[in-house]
C-alpha positions in Angstrom: 5.5 -31.2 -50.1 3.1 -28.8 -48.4 -0.2 -27.7 -49.9 0.9 -24.1 -50.1 4.1 -25.0 -52.1 2.0 -27.2 -54.4 -0.4 -24.4 -55.0 2.4 -21.9 -56.0 4.0 -24.4 -58.3 0.6 -25.3 -60.0 -0.2 -21.6 -60.4 3.2 -20.8 -62.0 3.1 -23.8 -64.3 -0.5 -23.1 -65.3 0.2 -19.4 -66.2 3.3 -20.2 -68.3 1.6 -23.1 -70.0 -1.3 -20.8 -70.9 1.1 -18.5 -72.9 2.6 -21.5 -74.7 -0.7 -23.0 -75.6 -2.1 -19.8 -77.0 1.0 -19.5 -79.2 0.4 -23.1 -80.4 -3.2 -22.2 -81.3 -2.1 -19.1 -83.2 0.6 -21.2 -85.0 -2.0 -23.7 -86.0 -4.1 -20.9 -87.6 -7.3 -22.8 -87.2 -8.9 -20.5 -84.6 -7.7 -19.7 -81.1 -9.5 -19.8 -77.8 -12.5 -17.4 -77.4 -10.7 -14.9 -75.2 -7.8 -14.7 -77.6 -10.2 -14.2 -80.4 -11.6 -11.2 -78.5 -8.1 -9.8 -77.9 -7.1 -10.4 -81.6 -10.3 -8.6 -82.6 -9.2 -5.5 -80.7 -5.7 -5.9 -82.0 -6.9 -6.1 -85.6 -9.1 -3.0 -85.1 -6.5 -0.9 -83.2 -3.2 -2.2 -84.7 -1.8 -2.3 -81.2 0.5 -5.2 -80.4 -1.2 -8.3 -79.0 0.6 -8.4 -75.7 -0.3 -4.7 -75.0 -4.0 -5.3 -75.8 -4.0 -8.4 -73.6 -2.6 -6.5 -70.7 -5.0 -3.6 -71.2 -8.1 -5.8 -71.4 -7.1 -7.8 -68.4 -6.4 -4.7 -66.4 -9.9 -3.5 -67.0 -11.4 -6.9 -66.0 -9.0 -7.0 -63.0 -10.6 -3.8 -61.6 -14.1 -5.2 -62.2 -13.3 -8.5 -60.4 -11.5 -6.7 -57.6 -14.7 -4.7 -57.0 -17.1 -7.6 -57.4 -15.3 -10.7 -56.0 -11.8 -10.0 -54.9 -11.3 -13.5 -53.6 -10.4 -14.5 -57.1 -7.6 -12.0 -57.2 -4.2 -13.5 -56.3 -0.7 -14.2 -57.5 -1.9 -16.2 -60.5 -4.1 -13.2 -61.5 -1.2 -10.8 -61.5 1.1 -13.3 -63.3 -1.6 -13.9 -65.9 -2.0 -10.2 -66.4 1.6 -9.4 -67.1 3.1 -12.7 -68.3 0.7 -14.6 -70.6 0.7 -12.1 -73.4 4.5 -11.8 -73.3 5.1 -15.6 -73.2 2.6 -16.0 -76.1 4.5 -13.6 -78.3 7.9 -15.0 -77.4 6.8 -18.6 -77.8 5.2 -17.9 -81.2 8.5 -16.3 -82.4 10.3 -19.4 -81.3 7.8 -21.7 -83.0 8.1 -19.8 -86.2 11.8 -20.5 -86.2 11.6 -24.1 -85.1 8.9 -25.6 -87.3 6.6 -24.9 -90.2 2.9 -25.8 -90.2 2.1 -26.0 -93.8 -0.3 -29.0 -94.1 -3.7 -29.7 -92.6 -2.2 -32.7 -90.7 0.3 -30.5 -88.9 -2.3 -27.8 -88.4 -4.6 -30.1 -86.6 -1.8 -31.7 -84.7 -0.6 -28.3 -83.4 -4.2 -27.3 -82.7 -5.0 -30.3 -80.5 -1.7 -30.0 -78.7 -2.5 -26.4 -77.9 -6.1 -27.3 -76.8 -4.9 -30.1 -74.5 -2.3 -27.8 -72.8 -4.9 -25.0 -72.5 -7.4 -27.2 -70.6 -4.6 -28.7 -68.5 -3.1 -25.3 -67.7 -6.4 -23.7 -66.8 -7.3 -26.6 -64.5 -4.0 -26.3 -62.7 -4.2 -22.7 -61.7 -8.0 -22.7 -61.1 -7.6 -25.7 -58.6 -4.5 -24.0 -57.0 -6.9 -21.2 -56.0 -4.3 -18.5 -55.7 -6.2 -16.3 -58.1 -7.4 -17.0 -61.6 -7.3 -15.0 -64.8 -9.8 -12.2 -64.9 -11.6 -13.9 -67.7 -12.0 -17.2 -65.8 -13.3 -15.2 -62.8 -16.4 -14.2 -64.8 -17.7 -17.8 -65.2 -16.7 -18.6 -61.6 -18.7 -15.6 -60.3 -21.7 -16.7 -62.3 -21.3 -20.2 -60.7 -21.1 -18.7 -57.2 -24.2 -16.6 -57.8 -25.9 -19.8 -59.0 -26.7 -18.2 -62.4 -25.2 -21.2 -64.2 -23.0 -24.2 -63.5 -19.3 -23.4 -64.3 -19.3 -25.4 -67.5 -22.3 -23.7 -69.0 -21.2 -20.2 -67.7 -17.9 -20.8 -69.5 -19.7 -21.7 -72.7 -21.8 -18.5 -72.5 -18.8 -16.2 -71.9 -16.8 -18.0 -74.6 -19.6 -17.4 -77.2 -19.8 -13.7 -76.2 -16.1 -13.4 -76.8 -16.2 -15.2 -80.1 -19.0 -13.1 -81.4 -17.5 -9.8 -80.3 -14.0 -10.7 -81.6 -15.5 -11.7 -85.0 -17.3 -8.4 -85.3 -14.1 -6.5 -84.5 -12.2 -8.3 -87.2 -10.8 -11.6 -85.8 -11.3 -14.8 -87.6 -12.7 -17.7 -85.6 -12.0 -21.3 -86.7 -12.6 -24.9 -85.7 -10.3 -24.5 -82.7 -12.5 -21.6 -81.5 -15.7 -23.7 -81.7 -14.1 -26.6 -79.9 -12.9 -24.4 -77.0 -16.2 -22.5 -76.8 -18.3 -25.7 -76.4 -16.0 -28.2 -74.8 -13.3 -26.3 -72.7 -15.6 -25.6 -69.7 -16.7 -29.3 -69.3 -13.1 -30.6 -69.9 -11.7 -28.2 -67.3 -14.4 -29.3 -64.8 -13.4 -33.0 -65.5 -9.7 -32.3 -65.1 -10.3 -30.4 -61.8 -12.0 -33.4 -60.3 -10.0 -36.2 -61.7 -6.5 -34.8 -61.9 -5.7 -31.4 -60.4 -7.5 -31.9 -57.1 -6.0 -35.3 -56.7 -2.6 -33.9 -57.5 -3.0 -31.1 -54.9 -4.5 -33.1 -52.1 -2.7 -36.4 -52.7 -2.4 -38.3 -49.4 -4.0 -35.4 -47.5 -7.5 -34.5 -46.4 -9.0 -32.0 -48.8 -11.9 -31.3 -46.3 -9.4 -30.2 -43.7 -7.8 -27.6 -45.8 -11.2 -26.3 -47.1 -12.4 -25.9 -43.5 -9.2 -24.2 -42.5 -9.5 -21.8 -45.4 -12.9 -20.7 -44.1 -11.7 -19.7 -40.7 
């Protein structure tokens, strides 16, 4: 399979999995990822449906990233903009029909399943390099400007989202804290030890990097 086909598949899988994992985090009710907390805060304040707020916030960030670092804009960015919020709402409605999370054990089981998929999905589409979510682009731009390494830049942006979302009316939880402090380092680990190996298996990574710079 060619590198280009692998990148498209990884991007598509990553974006759809993001919607599913956010639904799992909301189902667990122990705190969602920081960006979702931010969106939920606006939703709580405005009473606008989650998917509409998600698209609106990402549209604003999309314009900012397009102006500042358009190399991070791609097919995955557009898919993320229009699909993740819809997949999240749809998946959550299915989960509400399929199972009940009514004990701490099932809450934490659902939480850690969502967190695992979240890190895995993010690593897939970031490594595919066909565009990233507008939110992920912020930490990546900070890395490129040598302001902070990606894992620390991600922690910073996550903390800003959590604080803002809380002030707007969202309720953070243990899941929020876990993602804020550990998601960046875990994604970096998965990029190196899984996603890059999956993408460049049996092929020369350096060759494709150099070709991309031509």
